[in-house]
Biotite code that builds the C-alpha atoms (Angstrom):
import biotite.structure as struc

atoms = struc.array([
    struc.Atom([131.821, -52.166, 73.651], chain_id="A", res_id=1, res_name="MET", atom_name="CA", element="C"),
    struc.Atom([135.557, -52.335, 72.948], chain_id="A", res_id=2, res_name="LYS", atom_name="CA", element="C"),
    struc.Atom([137.260, -50.425, 70.146], chain_id="A", res_id=3, res_name="TYR", atom_name="CA", element="C"),
    struc.Atom([140.801, -50.057, 68.863], chain_id="A", res_id=4, res_name="ILE", atom_name="CA", element="C"),
    struc.Atom([141.650, -46.434, 68.142], chain_id="A", res_id=5, res_name="ILE", atom_name="CA", element="C"),
    struc.Atom([144.702, -46.000, 65.907], chain_id="A", res_id=6, res_name="SER", atom_name="CA", element="C"),
    struc.Atom([146.207, -42.639, 65.096], chain_id="A", res_id=7, res_name="TRP", atom_name="CA", element="C"),
    struc.Atom([148.703, -41.434, 62.527], chain_id="A", res_id=8, res_name="PHE", atom_name="CA", element="C"),
    struc.Atom([150.218, -37.974, 62.360], chain_id="A", res_id=9, res_name="GLU", atom_name="CA", element="C"),
    struc.Atom([149.496, -35.787, 59.334], chain_id="A", res_id=10, res_name="HIS", atom_name="CA", element="C"),
    struc.Atom([152.706, -34.596, 57.639], chain_id="A", res_id=11, res_name="PRO", atom_name="CA", element="C"),
    struc.Atom([153.537, -30.946, 58.287], chain_id="A", res_id=12, res_name="GLN", atom_name="CA", element="C"),
    struc.Atom([154.786, -28.385, 55.763], chain_id="A", res_id=13, res_name="ASP", atom_name="CA", element="C"),
    struc.Atom([157.765, -26.968, 57.624], chain_id="A", res_id=14, res_name="SER", atom_name="CA", element="C"),
    struc.Atom([159.905, -27.753, 60.671], chain_id="A", res_id=15, res_name="PRO", atom_name="CA", element="C"),
    struc.Atom([158.402, -24.756, 62.496], chain_id="A", res_id=16, res_name="MET", atom_name="CA", element="C"),
    struc.Atom([154.853, -25.912, 61.764], chain_id="A", res_id=17, res_name="GLU", atom_name="CA", element="C"),
    struc.Atom([155.777, -29.422, 62.914], chain_id="A", res_id=18, res_name="TYR", atom_name="CA", element="C"),
    struc.Atom([157.200, -28.051, 66.183], chain_id="A", res_id=19, res_name="GLU", atom_name="CA", element="C"),
    struc.Atom([154.078, -25.951, 66.790], chain_id="A", res_id=20, res_name="ASN", atom_name="CA", element="C"),
    struc.Atom([151.839, -28.981, 66.230], chain_id="A", res_id=21, res_name="VAL", atom_name="CA", element="C"),
    struc.Atom([153.888, -31.037, 68.711], chain_id="A", res_id=22, res_name="GLN", atom_name="CA", element="C"),
    struc.Atom([153.544, -28.272, 71.330], chain_id="A", res_id=23, res_name="LYS", atom_name="CA", element="C"),
    struc.Atom([149.795, -28.145, 70.727], chain_id="A", res_id=24, res_name="ARG", atom_name="CA", element="C"),
    struc.Atom([149.474, -31.932, 71.087], chain_id="A", res_id=25, res_name="ILE", atom_name="CA", element="C"),
    struc.Atom([151.350, -31.880, 74.399], chain_id="A", res_id=26, res_name="LEU", atom_name="CA", element="C"),
    struc.Atom([149.212, -28.966, 75.555], chain_id="A", res_id=27, res_name="ASP", atom_name="CA", element="C"),
    struc.Atom([145.946, -30.733, 74.755], chain_id="A", res_id=28, res_name="VAL", atom_name="CA", element="C"),
    struc.Atom([146.993, -34.148, 76.098], chain_id="A", res_id=29, res_name="PHE", atom_name="CA", element="C"),
    struc.Atom([148.460, -32.562, 79.222], chain_id="A", res_id=30, res_name="GLY", atom_name="CA", element="C"),
    struc.Atom([145.039, -31.169, 80.158], chain_id="A", res_id=31, res_name="GLN", atom_name="CA", element="C"),
    struc.Atom([142.886, -34.025, 78.848], chain_id="A", res_id=32, res_name="TRP", atom_name="CA", element="C"),
    struc.Atom([141.035, -36.244, 81.289], chain_id="A", res_id=33, res_name="LYS", atom_name="CA", element="C"),
    struc.Atom([139.355, -39.413, 80.057], chain_id="A", res_id=34, res_name="ALA", atom_name="CA", element="C"),
    struc.Atom([135.566, -39.258, 80.555], chain_id="A", res_id=35, res_name="PRO", atom_name="CA", element="C"),
    struc.Atom([134.135, -41.659, 83.126], chain_id="A", res_id=36, res_name="ALA", atom_name="CA", element="C"),
    struc.Atom([132.607, -43.816, 80.363], chain_id="A", res_id=37, res_name="ASN", atom_name="CA", element="C"),
    struc.Atom([135.910, -44.031, 78.406], chain_id="A", res_id=38, res_name="PHE", atom_name="CA", element="C"),
    struc.Atom([138.005, -46.837, 79.880], chain_id="A", res_id=39, res_name="LYS", atom_name="CA", element="C"),
    struc.Atom([141.504, -47.122, 78.357], chain_id="A", res_id=40, res_name="ILE", atom_name="CA", element="C"),
    struc.Atom([142.654, -50.746, 78.565], chain_id="A", res_id=41, res_name="GLU", atom_name="CA", element="C"),
    struc.Atom([145.992, -50.209, 76.802], chain_id="A", res_id=42, res_name="PHE", atom_name="CA", element="C"),
    struc.Atom([147.827, -47.336, 75.138], chain_id="A", res_id=43, res_name="PHE", atom_name="CA", element="C"),
    struc.Atom([150.901, -47.950, 72.954], chain_id="A", res_id=44, res_name="VAL", atom_name="CA", element="C"),
    struc.Atom([152.992, -45.704, 70.724], chain_id="A", res_id=45, res_name="VAL", atom_name="CA", element="C"),
    struc.Atom([154.594, -46.984, 67.526], chain_id="A", res_id=46, res_name="ARG", atom_name="CA", element="C"),
    struc.Atom([158.400, -46.885, 67.583], chain_id="A", res_id=47, res_name="VAL", atom_name="CA", element="C"),
    struc.Atom([159.958, -44.719, 64.874], chain_id="A", res_id=48, res_name="GLY", atom_name="CA", element="C"),
    struc.Atom([156.654, -43.086, 63.906], chain_id="A", res_id=49, res_name="GLU", atom_name="CA", element="C"),
    struc.Atom([154.267, -40.547, 65.372], chain_id="A", res_id=50, res_name="TRP", atom_name="CA", element="C"),
    struc.Atom([151.134, -42.391, 66.292], chain_id="A", res_id=51, res_name="GLY", atom_name="CA", element="C"),
    struc.Atom([149.904, -45.402, 68.176], chain_id="A", res_id=52, res_name="GLY", atom_name="CA", element="C"),
    struc.Atom([147.010, -47.543, 69.257], chain_id="A", res_id=53, res_name="HIS", atom_name="CA", element="C"),
    struc.Atom([144.731, -47.798, 72.239], chain_id="A", res_id=54, res_name="MET", atom_name="CA", element="C"),
    struc.Atom([142.073, -50.258, 73.268], chain_id="A", res_id=55, res_name="LEU", atom_name="CA", element="C"),
    struc.Atom([139.115, -48.491, 74.838], chain_id="A", res_id=56, res_name="VAL", atom_name="CA", element="C"),
    struc.Atom([135.799, -49.601, 76.250], chain_id="A", res_id=57, res_name="ASP", atom_name="CA", element="C"),
    struc.Atom([132.874, -47.173, 75.917], chain_id="A", res_id=58, res_name="PHE", atom_name="CA", element="C"),
    struc.Atom([129.165, -47.166, 75.171], chain_id="A", res_id=59, res_name="ASP", atom_name="CA", element="C"),
    struc.Atom([128.622, -43.698, 73.698], chain_id="A", res_id=60, res_name="ASP", atom_name="CA", element="C"),
    struc.Atom([130.036, -43.089, 70.173], chain_id="A", res_id=61, res_name="PRO", atom_name="CA", element="C"),
    struc.Atom([129.911, -39.340, 70.819], chain_id="A", res_id=62, res_name="LEU", atom_name="CA", element="C"),
    struc.Atom([132.658, -39.807, 73.416], chain_id="A", res_id=63, res_name="THR", atom_name="CA", element="C"),
    struc.Atom([135.133, -41.186, 70.882], chain_id="A", res_id=64, res_name="VAL", atom_name="CA", element="C"),
    struc.Atom([134.090, -38.590, 68.291], chain_id="A", res_id=65, res_name="HIS", atom_name="CA", element="C"),
    struc.Atom([134.928, -35.801, 70.749], chain_id="A", res_id=66, res_name="LYS", atom_name="CA", element="C"),
    struc.Atom([138.274, -37.423, 71.533], chain_id="A", res_id=67, res_name="PHE", atom_name="CA", element="C"),
    struc.Atom([139.232, -37.842, 67.863], chain_id="A", res_id=68, res_name="CYS", atom_name="CA", element="C"),
    struc.Atom([138.224, -34.292, 66.920], chain_id="A", res_id=69, res_name="SER", atom_name="CA", element="C"),
    struc.Atom([140.348, -32.774, 69.716], chain_id="A", res_id=70, res_name="THR", atom_name="CA", element="C"),
    struc.Atom([143.609, -33.422, 67.835], chain_id="A", res_id=71, res_name="LEU", atom_name="CA", element="C"),
    struc.Atom([143.326, -32.401, 64.174], chain_id="A", res_id=72, res_name="PRO", atom_name="CA", element="C"),
    struc.Atom([147.054, -33.075, 63.642], chain_id="A", res_id=73, res_name="ALA", atom_name="CA", element="C"),
    struc.Atom([146.207, -36.797, 63.721], chain_id="A", res_id=74, res_name="PHE", atom_name="CA", element="C"),
    struc.Atom([144.195, -39.022, 61.448], chain_id="A", res_id=75, res_name="GLN", atom_name="CA", element="C"),
    struc.Atom([142.190, -41.497, 63.548], chain_id="A", res_id=76, res_name="PHE", atom_name="CA", element="C"),
    struc.Atom([140.795, -44.894, 62.671], chain_id="A", res_id=77, res_name="LYS", atom_name="CA", element="C"),
    struc.Atom([138.315, -46.497, 65.069], chain_id="A", res_id=78, res_name="VAL", atom_name="CA", element="C"),
    struc.Atom([137.442, -50.201, 64.742], chain_id="A", res_id=79, res_name="CYS", atom_name="CA", element="C"),
    struc.Atom([135.119, -52.260, 66.944], chain_id="A", res_id=80, res_name="PRO", atom_name="CA", element="C"),
])
């Protein structure tokens, strides 16, 4: 089944906290490998904002739950 996953960054309290969150996001995404049952059909980032959208095809809801819980700096919305 296909889903759109949208993400929006949570505001941070201070510039230092914001910088640390950005480093953590790059760290996590740099090591992340999409599971075999998680096919990304497109991945776009919104211009002028932190966040974006991706169209994914997967059959196991646990897969997307694991993905969304990996990055607590973002708020995710998943729509079929």
